[in-house]
All heavy atoms as an XYZ file, in Angstrom:
759
protein
N       0.841     -1.178      0.000
C       0.000      0.000      0.000
C       0.887      1.242      0.000
O       1.760      1.391      0.842
C      -0.878     -0.044      1.246
C      -1.644      1.230      1.503
S      -2.681      0.945      2.924
C      -2.578      2.533      3.659
N       0.659      2.163     -0.920
C       1.435      3.398     -0.995
C       0.820      4.409     -0.053
O      -0.372      4.661     -0.083
C       1.464      3.944     -2.430
C       2.197      5.269     -2.486
C       2.096      2.936     -3.364
N       1.656      4.980      0.812
C       1.181      5.985      1.761
C       1.332      7.360      1.150
O       2.153      7.577      0.274
C       1.999      5.908      3.045
C       1.963      4.570      3.697
S       2.984      4.586      5.141
C       2.519      3.059      5.860
N       0.537      8.299      1.627
C       0.623      9.654      1.083
C       1.540     10.502      1.960
O       1.290     10.686      3.133
C      -0.765     10.278      1.023
O      -1.275     10.473      2.319
N       2.611     10.990      1.375
C       3.523     11.878      2.068
C       2.982     13.288      1.893
O       2.640     13.694      0.785
C       4.952     11.770      1.491
C       5.878     12.774      2.137
C       5.476     10.359      1.685
N       2.872     14.026      2.983
C       2.361     15.386      2.935
C       3.346     16.263      2.166
O       4.412     16.596      2.661
C       2.151     15.910      4.358
C       1.461     17.258      4.374
O       1.386     17.925      3.326
O       1.000     17.646      5.458
N       2.972     16.623      0.948
C       3.884     17.399      0.107
C       4.143     18.779      0.691
O       5.199     19.362      0.451
C       3.350     17.501     -1.312
O       2.110     18.183     -1.327
N       3.200     19.322      1.466
C       3.423     20.627      2.085
C       4.580     20.565      3.075
O       5.411     21.471      3.120
C       2.158     21.124      2.784
C       1.058     21.500      1.802
O       1.378     21.795      0.635
O      -0.120     21.497      2.204
N       4.657     19.501      3.862
C       5.757     19.353      4.822
C       7.075     19.190      4.070
O       8.098     19.760      4.455
C       5.512     18.176      5.789
C       6.725     17.928      6.661
C       4.289     18.447      6.660
N       7.062     18.451      2.982
C       8.280     18.289      2.197
C       8.726     19.628      1.608
O       9.920     19.929      1.582
C       8.067     17.260      1.088
C       7.875     15.817      1.562
C       7.566     14.913      0.377
C       9.077     15.318      2.318
N       7.777     20.444      1.155
C       8.120     21.767      0.639
C       8.721     22.637      1.736
O       9.674     23.376      1.499
C       6.884     22.444      0.048
C       6.443     21.869     -1.262
C       5.166     22.550     -1.739
C       4.589     21.817     -2.934
N       3.284     22.353     -3.325
N       8.159     22.546      2.924
C       8.670     23.322      4.056
C      10.110     22.919      4.352
O      10.986     23.761      4.549
C       7.772     23.129      5.306
C       8.443     23.644      6.555
C       6.428     23.818      5.103
N      10.389     21.633      4.357
C      11.728     21.140      4.680
C      12.708     21.296      3.525
O      13.916     21.170      3.724
C      11.654     19.673      5.106
C      10.937     19.430      6.431
C      10.799     17.938      6.687
C      11.644     20.114      7.587
N      12.212     21.601      2.329
C      13.096     21.758      1.175
C      13.905     23.052      1.229
O      14.926     23.167      0.563
C      12.290     21.711     -0.114
N      13.466     24.018      2.027
C      14.200     25.273      2.134
C      15.461     25.061      2.974
O      15.382     24.533      4.088
C      13.314     26.340      2.783
C      14.007     27.666      2.867
O      14.742     27.884      3.856
O      13.837     28.482      1.951
N      16.631     25.457      2.470
C      17.884     25.202      3.198
C      17.944     25.842      4.596
O      18.422     25.207      5.528
C      18.963     25.800      2.290
C      18.348     25.846      0.939
C      16.876     26.040      1.150
N      17.433     27.054      4.739
C      17.474     27.698      6.061
C      16.527     27.005      7.028
O      16.882     26.762      8.186
C      17.140     29.187      5.968
C      17.161     29.951      7.300
C      18.500     29.796      8.032
C      16.843     31.425      7.075
N      15.349     26.624      6.555
C      14.422     25.909      7.449
C      15.010     24.559      7.855
O      14.881     24.144      8.999
C      13.057     25.748      6.781
C      12.267     27.037      6.802
C      10.810     26.816      6.477
N      10.573     26.506      5.099
C      10.162     27.381      4.184
N       9.955     28.632      4.501
N       9.956     26.992      2.944
N      15.680     23.890      6.931
C      16.309     22.613      7.275
C      17.423     22.831      8.296
O      17.590     22.029      9.222
C      16.844     21.934      6.007
C      17.133     20.476      6.181
S      15.663     19.557      6.655
C      16.408     18.339      7.687
N      18.167     23.923      8.154
C      19.203     24.253      9.144
C      18.566     24.516     10.517
O      19.079     24.051     11.539
C      19.997     25.471      8.685
C      21.140     25.823      9.617
C      21.906     27.071      9.168
O      21.503     27.777      8.245
N      23.010     27.334      9.829
N      17.447     25.220     10.532
C      16.736     25.474     11.787
C      16.294     24.154     12.409
O      16.454     23.942     13.616
C      15.526     26.403     11.547
C      15.996     27.799     11.141
C      14.634     26.469     12.775
C      14.889     28.698     10.589
N      15.749     23.255     11.612
C      15.303     21.949     12.111
C      16.480     21.187     12.720
O      16.359     20.606     13.796
C      14.618     21.137     10.981
C      14.455     19.674     11.361
C      13.273     21.758     10.631
N      17.624     21.206     12.054
C      18.809     20.515     12.591
C      19.230     21.113     13.934
O      19.601     20.387     14.858
C      19.962     20.589     11.598
C      19.807     19.674     10.415
C      21.065     19.667      9.539
N      20.831     18.932      8.325
C      20.614     19.486      7.131
N      20.630     20.795      6.988
N      20.403     18.737      6.076
N      19.187     22.431     14.035
C      19.558     23.092     15.292
C      18.557     22.775     16.401
O      18.939     22.495     17.538
C      19.670     24.605     15.090
C      20.838     25.072     14.237
C      20.654     26.546     13.834
C      22.155     24.885     14.984
N      17.274     22.801     16.060
C      16.245     22.528     17.065
C      16.205     21.055     17.464
O      15.658     20.724     18.517
C      14.873     22.982     16.562
C      14.699     24.487     16.357
C      13.299     24.795     15.840
C      14.990     25.253     17.639
N      16.766     20.197     16.658
C      16.837     18.778     17.023
C      17.749     18.589     18.235
O      17.574     17.653     19.012
C      17.338     17.943     15.851
N      18.703     19.494     18.413
C      19.666     19.381     19.526
C      19.185     20.045     20.796
O      19.524     19.608     21.896
C      21.005     19.975     19.109
C      21.664     19.226     17.972
C      23.076     19.658     17.723
N      23.196     21.105     17.582
C      23.899     21.730     16.653
N      24.567     21.016     15.778
N      23.952     23.025     16.603
N      18.406     21.161     20.670
C      17.941     21.883     21.854
C      16.916     22.931     21.454
O      16.855     23.353     20.303
C      19.104     22.570     22.576
C      19.828     23.598     21.724
C      21.044     24.192     22.403
O      21.005     24.444     23.612
O      22.046     24.395     21.691
N      16.108     23.349     22.428
C      15.163     24.439     22.208
C      15.947     25.746     22.153
O      16.874     25.961     22.931
C      14.135     24.486     23.335
N      15.573     26.595     21.199
C      16.287     27.853     20.996
C      15.298     28.991     20.771
O      14.184     28.764     20.299
C      17.204     27.755     19.774
C      18.314     26.704     19.817
C      18.921     26.520     18.434
C      19.380     27.105     20.814
N      15.727     30.208     21.083
C      14.934     31.388     20.750
C      15.526     32.018     19.496
O      16.589     31.606     19.018
C      14.895     32.372     21.918
S      16.469     33.166     22.269
N      14.860     33.032     18.959
C      15.341     33.636     17.717
C      16.720     34.253     17.887
O      17.510     34.247     16.948
C      14.357     34.693     17.182
O      14.064     35.624     18.214
C      13.083     34.047     16.688
N      17.023     34.757     19.085
C      18.357     35.322     19.329
C      19.436     34.274     19.101
O      20.450     34.539     18.457
C      18.458     35.876     20.770
O      17.412     36.826     20.964
C      19.794     36.515     21.024
N      19.210     33.067     19.608
C      20.156     31.967     19.393
C      20.249     31.613     17.911
O      21.337     31.379     17.385
C      19.727     30.717     20.164
C      19.650     30.899     21.634
N      18.528     30.575     22.348
C      20.548     31.372     22.532
C      18.726     30.835     23.620
N      19.951     31.322     23.762
N      19.098     31.565     17.261
C      19.067     31.168     15.852
C      19.742     32.205     14.948
O      20.387     31.838     13.973
C      17.627     30.902     15.403
C      17.012     29.636     16.015
C      15.506     29.612     15.802
C      17.656     28.393     15.447
N      19.611     33.483     15.302
C      20.319     34.528     14.556
C      21.817     34.296     14.666
O      22.548     34.338     13.678
C      19.940     35.935     15.070
C      20.916     36.992     14.570
C      18.521     36.293     14.659
N      22.285     34.021     15.892
C      23.716     33.792     16.116
C      24.207     32.541     15.384
O      25.311     32.521     14.840
C      24.002     33.676     17.612
N      23.407     31.500     15.361
C      23.803     30.231     14.746
C      23.761     30.265     13.221
O      24.595     29.644     12.566
C      22.905     29.097     15.245
C      23.127     28.709     16.694
C      24.394     27.912     16.904
O      24.875     27.245     15.962
O      24.913     27.952     18.031
N      22.762     30.957     12.657
C      22.556     30.904     11.207
C      23.072     32.138     10.468
O      23.336     32.067      9.275
C      21.061     30.765     10.873
O      20.370     31.948     11.317
C      20.462     29.522     11.512
N      23.148     33.258     11.175
C      23.538     34.502     10.521
C      22.387     35.154      9.766
O      22.565     36.190      9.140
N      21.215     34.567      9.838
C      20.041     35.132      9.166
C      19.471     36.278      9.996
O      19.722     36.370     11.195
C      18.981     34.044      8.967
N      18.690     37.124      9.345
C      18.051     38.226     10.053
C      16.889     37.714     10.890
O      16.237     36.730     10.528
C      17.542     39.267      9.057
C      18.659     39.982      8.363
C      18.100     40.997      7.411
N      19.174     41.885      7.012
C      18.997     43.129      6.670
N      17.798     43.647      6.654
N      20.035     43.871      6.323
N      16.623     38.413     11.975
C      15.573     38.009     12.912
C      14.207     37.932     12.223
O      13.464     36.977     12.432
C      15.539     38.972     14.099
C      14.658     38.524     15.242
C      13.218     38.982     15.099
O      12.931     40.000     14.469
N      12.305     38.199     15.637
N      13.881     38.906     11.385
C      12.577     38.881     10.714
C      12.464     37.699      9.756
O      11.408     37.072      9.658
C      12.316     40.202      9.953
O      13.417     40.461      9.079
C      12.140     41.365     10.903
N      13.561     37.375      9.077
C      13.582     36.227      8.181
C      13.378     34.931      8.974
O      12.589     34.063      8.589
C      14.897     36.198      7.401
C      14.894     35.209      6.263
O      13.854     34.762      5.808
N      16.066     34.858      5.799
N      14.094     34.823     10.100
C      13.951     33.631     10.938
C      12.535     33.499     11.480
O      11.973     32.398     11.506
C      14.947     33.670     12.095
C      16.371     33.295     11.720
C      17.324     33.641     12.841
C      16.462     31.827     11.377
N      11.961     34.617     11.903
C      10.595     34.576     12.436
C       9.621     34.054     11.392
O       8.727     33.255     11.711
C      10.170     35.959     12.920
O      10.921     36.332     14.049
N       9.783     34.483     10.154
C       8.908     33.990      9.077
C       9.089     32.494      8.862
O       8.111     31.756      8.698
C       9.171     34.753      7.780
C       8.680     36.177      7.841
O       7.721     36.486      8.534
N       9.347     37.056      7.123
N      10.332     32.032      8.867
C      10.592     30.600      8.688
C      10.064     29.790      9.872
O       9.521     28.705      9.685
C      12.091     30.350      8.500
C      12.592     30.721      7.141
N      12.185     30.080      5.991
C      13.464     31.671      6.734
C      12.779     30.605      4.934
N      13.565     31.584      5.361
N      10.222     30.315     11.077
C       9.711     29.618     12.260
C       8.188     29.518     12.226
O       7.623     28.502     12.616
C      10.191     30.316     13.535
C      11.676     30.127     13.826
C      12.153     31.160     14.853
C      11.955     28.712     14.317
N       7.520     30.563     11.757
C       6.062     30.513     11.622
C       5.674     29.428     10.623
O       4.734     28.664     10.864
C       5.520     31.869     11.183
C       3.999     31.882     11.050
C       3.487     33.196     10.538
C       1.989     33.254     10.396
N       1.246     32.086     10.110
N       6.399     29.349      9.517
C       6.123     28.319      8.515
C       6.298     26.930      9.110
O       5.463     26.038      8.903
C       7.045     28.505      7.292
O       6.811     29.798      6.739
C       6.791     27.452      6.235
N       7.372     26.732      9.872
C       7.621     25.438     10.519
C       6.530     25.121     11.542
O       6.083     23.976     11.650
C       8.995     25.428     11.184
C      10.193     25.382     10.230
C      11.476     25.734     10.963
C      10.295     24.010      9.571
N       6.101     26.125     12.280
C       5.044     25.921     13.275
C       3.727     25.592     12.587
O       3.024     24.670     13.001
C       4.896     27.152     14.159
C       3.901     26.951     15.269
C       3.804     28.138     16.189
C       2.799     27.807     17.273
N       2.371     28.963     18.013
N       3.386     26.334     11.527
C       2.145     26.083     10.791
C       2.130     24.687     10.172
O       1.067     24.085     10.023
C       1.944     27.135      9.699
C       1.619     28.519     10.264
O       1.334     28.635     11.475
O       1.684     29.488      9.481
N       3.303     24.168      9.822
C       3.406     22.815      9.258
C       3.350     21.737     10.332
O       3.346     20.551     10.023
C       4.699     22.688      8.463
N       3.327     22.145     11.600
C       3.241     21.182     12.700
C       4.572     20.581     13.101
O       4.614     19.569     13.787
N       5.666     21.206     12.688
C       6.991     20.652     12.975
C       7.640     21.255     14.220
O       8.588     20.682     14.752
C       7.916     20.878     11.768
C       7.496     20.155     10.491
C       8.311     20.659      9.314
C       7.643     18.660     10.662
N       7.134     22.396     14.673
C       7.773     23.128     15.765
C       6.727     23.536     16.795
O       5.604     23.903     16.444
C       8.492     24.383     15.198
C       8.947     25.320     16.290
C       9.677     23.968     14.339
N       7.103     23.474     18.055
C       6.307     23.979     19.180
C       6.942     25.239     19.716
O       8.153     25.446     19.558
C       6.258     22.949     20.317
C       5.089     21.999     20.199
O       4.069     22.375     19.584
O       5.192     20.887     20.731
N       6.140     26.055     20.385
C       6.662     27.268     21.012
C       6.404     27.226     22.510
O       5.442     26.614     22.963
C       5.998     28.529     20.432
O       4.587     28.446     20.624
C       6.311     28.686     18.967
N       7.296     27.895     23.241
C       7.137     28.019     24.684
C       7.560     29.424     25.099
O       8.733     29.779     24.983
C       8.016     26.990     25.411
C       7.916     27.080     26.904
C       8.921     26.173     27.602
O       9.494     25.288     26.959
O       9.138     26.399     28.809
N       6.575     30.243     25.545
C       6.932     31.577     25.993
C       7.797     31.509     27.246
O       7.576     30.671     28.117
C       5.594     32.249     26.297
C       4.532     31.279     25.936
C       5.168     29.965     25.645
N       8.785     32.375     27.307
C       9.686     32.433     28.464
C      10.054     33.909     28.660
O      10.996     34.398     28.029
C      10.917     31.574     28.221
S      12.010     31.440     29.642
N       9.278     34.603     29.484
C       9.491     36.030     29.654
C       9.185     36.750     28.355
O       8.152     36.538     27.742
N      10.104     37.580     27.908
C       9.878     38.297     26.645
C      10.372     37.525     25.432
O      10.333     38.009     24.313
C      10.514     39.678     26.687
C      11.949     39.672     27.085
C      12.552     41.037     27.083
N      13.847     40.861     26.411
C      14.569     41.789     25.904
N      14.177     43.015     25.978
N      15.712     41.532     25.318
N      10.863     36.328     25.648
C      11.353     35.482     24.567
C      10.393     34.332     24.311
O       9.596     33.964     25.157
C      12.734     34.916     24.895
C      13.788     35.975     25.081
C      14.182     36.367     26.348
C      14.368     36.579     23.985
C      15.144     37.345     26.521
C      15.329     37.569     24.142
C      15.715     37.949     25.419
N      10.508     33.768     23.140
C       9.783     32.549     22.800
C      10.808     31.508     22.393
O      11.646     31.764     21.532
C       8.799     32.789     21.640
O       7.857     33.785     22.034
C       8.066     31.514     21.266
N      10.731     30.355     23.043
C      11.619     29.249     22.684
C      10.906     28.338     21.699
O       9.704     28.084     21.819
C      12.035     28.459     23.928
C      13.219     29.076     24.623
C      13.055     30.148     25.498
C      14.502     28.618     24.392
C      14.140     30.734     26.122
C      15.596     29.195     25.002
C      15.408     30.245     25.871
O      16.488     30.830     26.466
N      11.670     27.860     20.742
C      11.155     26.954     19.720
C      11.789     25.590     19.910
O      12.983     25.489     20.185
C      11.481     27.492     18.319
C      10.803     28.800     18.038
C      11.386     30.007     18.414
C       9.555     28.829     17.424
C      10.750     31.214     18.179
C       8.916     30.039     17.185
C       9.513     31.230     17.565
O       8.885     32.418     17.335
N      10.970     24.555     19.782
C      11.492     23.190     19.888
C      10.888     22.341     18.774
O       9.775     22.578     18.314
C      11.167     22.588     21.258
O       9.771     22.568     21.470
N      11.649     21.382     18.359
C      11.235     20.478     17.297
C      10.257     19.448     17.854
O      10.422     18.965     18.970
C      12.470     19.778     16.722
C      12.308     19.019     15.433
C      11.827     19.933     14.308
C      13.623     18.381     15.044
N       9.227     19.120     17.078
C       8.270     18.083     17.464
C       8.724     16.772     16.827
O       8.481     16.530     15.643
C       6.872     18.452     17.002
C       6.300     19.657     17.719
C       5.010     20.129     17.109
C       3.889     19.161     17.355
N       2.591     19.719     16.884
N       9.435     15.930     17.584
C       9.978     14.702     16.993
C       8.901     13.790     16.411
O       9.129     13.136     15.396
C      10.729     14.030     18.139
C      10.282     14.702     19.379
C       9.728     16.031     18.998
N       7.715     13.786     17.009
C       6.662     12.904     16.502
C       6.246     13.293     15.087
O       5.899     12.428     14.285
C       5.450     12.880     17.446
C       4.795     14.220     17.705
C       5.462     15.073     18.784
O       6.458     14.650     19.399
O       4.979     16.190     18.999
N       6.305     14.566     14.756
C       5.960     15.001     13.398
C       6.968     14.454     12.389
O       6.591     13.997     11.299
C       5.906     16.526     13.331
N       8.236     14.495     12.753
C       9.266     13.948     11.854
C       9.187     12.428     11.798
O       9.467     11.826     10.756
C      10.654     14.391     12.298
C      10.951     15.878     12.115
C      12.333     16.212     12.652
C      10.829     16.287     10.668
N       8.809     11.795     12.904
C       8.675     10.339     12.915
C       7.567      9.886     11.973
O       7.707      8.873     11.277
C       8.427      9.840     14.338
C       9.653      9.944     15.219
C       9.373      9.770     16.708
O       8.182      9.758     17.097
O      10.342      9.673     17.463
N       6.460     10.638     11.943
C       5.366     10.307     11.017
C       5.852     10.421      9.580
O       5.629      9.529      8.760
C       4.141     11.220     11.268
C       3.126     11.103     10.138
C       3.493     10.898     12.604
N       6.540     11.516      9.275
C       7.077     11.710      7.927
C       8.081     10.614      7.579
O       8.039     10.043      6.485
C       7.730     13.087      7.817
C       8.312     13.446      6.456
C       7.237     13.435      5.377
C       8.995     14.797      6.526
N       8.963     10.299      8.511
C       9.956      9.245      8.281
C       9.270      7.900      8.036
O       9.684      7.130      7.170
C      10.918      9.150      9.464
N       8.216      7.621      8.787
C       7.473      6.382      8.601
C       6.829      6.300      7.228
O       6.840      5.247      6.579
N       6.269      7.430      6.781
C       5.654      7.456      5.456
C       6.702      7.250      4.365
O       6.482      6.510      3.405
C       4.905      8.770      5.250
C       3.658      8.875      6.103
C       2.917     10.185      5.919
O       3.372     11.036      5.137
O       1.880     10.345      6.558
N       7.856      7.894      4.514
C       8.926      7.714      3.527
C       9.466      6.292      3.555
O       9.762      5.713      2.503
C      10.040      8.725      3.762
C       9.674     10.186      3.466
C      10.783     11.116      3.928
C       9.372     10.381      2.003
N       9.575      5.706      4.737
C      10.027      4.319      4.847
C       9.022      3.382      4.172
O       9.409      2.415      3.511
C      10.226      3.935      6.312
N       7.736      3.690      4.312
C       6.708      2.899      3.653
C       6.823      2.968      2.141
O       6.684      1.959      1.442
N       7.088      4.159      1.628
C       7.293      4.310      0.190
C       8.516      3.538     -0.283
O       8.495      2.903     -1.340
C       7.435      5.785     -0.173
C       6.159      6.621     -0.134
C       6.487      8.091     -0.333
C       5.178      6.141     -1.187
N       9.582      3.585      0.512
C      10.802      2.849      0.148
C      10.526      1.342      0.123
O      10.996      0.639     -0.780
C      11.928      3.179      1.134
N       9.774      0.850      1.101
C       9.448     -0.580      1.145
C       8.603     -0.978     -0.067
O       8.823     -2.037     -0.664
C       8.711     -0.905      2.442
N       7.652     -0.129     -0.426
C       6.817     -0.407     -1.591
C       7.667     -0.445     -2.856
O       7.516     -1.337     -3.700
C       5.705      0.663     -1.734
O       4.904      0.633     -0.555
C       4.847      0.408     -2.946
N       8.587      0.512     -2.985
C       9.466      0.551     -4.154
C      10.375     -0.670     -4.201
O      10.642     -1.219     -5.271
C      10.303      1.829     -4.141
N      10.842     -1.099     -3.035
C      11.708     -2.287     -2.967
C      10.931     -3.524     -3.435
O      11.446     -4.343     -4.188
C      12.208     -2.465     -1.534
C      13.392     -3.389     -1.407
C      13.986     -3.396      0.001
N      14.539     -2.095      0.354
C      14.034     -1.262      1.285
N      12.965     -1.593      1.964
N      14.594     -0.102      1.538
N       9.672     -3.647     -2.996
C       8.836     -4.785     -3.389
C       8.524     -4.752     -4.885
O       8.367     -5.798     -5.513
C       7.523     -4.768     -2.604
C       7.680     -5.064     -1.134
C       6.400     -4.793     -0.354
O       5.345     -4.517     -0.980
O       6.453     -4.838      0.884
N       8.439     -3.563     -5.440
C       8.072     -3.412     -6.847
C       9.272     -3.440     -7.782
O       9.110     -3.338     -8.998
C       7.333     -2.085     -7.041
N      10.456     -3.614     -7.238
C      11.676     -3.615     -8.072
C      11.544     -4.663     -9.178
O      11.241     -5.829     -8.917
C      12.912     -3.882     -7.225
N      11.747     -4.219    -10.389
C      11.679     -5.125    -11.533
C      10.292     -5.297    -12.104
O      10.125     -5.845    -13.194
N       9.283     -4.864    -11.384
C       7.909     -4.963    -11.876
C       7.616     -3.756    -12.742
O       7.960     -2.639    -12.382
C       6.950     -4.982    -10.673
C       5.518     -5.218    -11.052
C       4.542     -5.187     -9.893
N       5.115     -5.552     -8.604
C       4.688     -5.073     -7.441
N       3.698     -4.213     -7.398
N       5.245     -5.468     -6.311
N       6.998     -4.005    -13.911
C       6.606     -2.876    -14.751
C       5.327     -3.232    -15.490
O       5.064     -4.401    -15.815
C       7.702     -2.474    -15.719
C       8.180     -3.545    -16.648
C       9.363     -3.038    -17.468
C      10.015     -4.211    -18.179
N      11.222     -3.808    -18.839
N       4.566     -2.226    -15.748
C       3.295     -2.371    -16.424
C       3.533     -2.428    -17.931
O       4.325     -1.652    -18.469
C       2.398     -1.189    -16.080
C       0.980     -1.309    -16.591
C       0.158     -0.103    -16.200
N      -0.021     -0.044    -14.770
C      -0.837      0.798    -14.177
N      -1.542      1.667    -14.870
N      -0.965      0.785    -12.860
N       2.863     -3.312    -18.588
C       2.998     -3.427    -20.048
C       2.367     -2.199    -20.721
O       1.366     -1.691    -20.257
C       2.334     -4.696    -20.541
N       2.991     -1.789    -21.818
C       2.456     -0.649    -22.581
C       1.378     -1.127    -23.527
O       1.338     -2.185    -23.990
C       3.562      0.035    -23.371
S       4.756      0.833    -22.295
């Protein structure tokens, strides 16, 4: 059975800066100040990317005083990884099979 991979999440992760943010958040929760220092991107640019990641369900937020900490939602990536693994298994099973023209 072929599973449906959410193409919107794949589009979100296709951006190099968002992927860099995801890699950083995989190690620890960070605020935009940390992310500016780590990536060299502008704060407004990072905020837009973080909103995109949050809207895609990949990132959680936690207010802490005047800052907001961002953390990666591992379960969201696990679902995506499971769907991709399912596609790989289907492709492996179908190796050599082709439909007649």
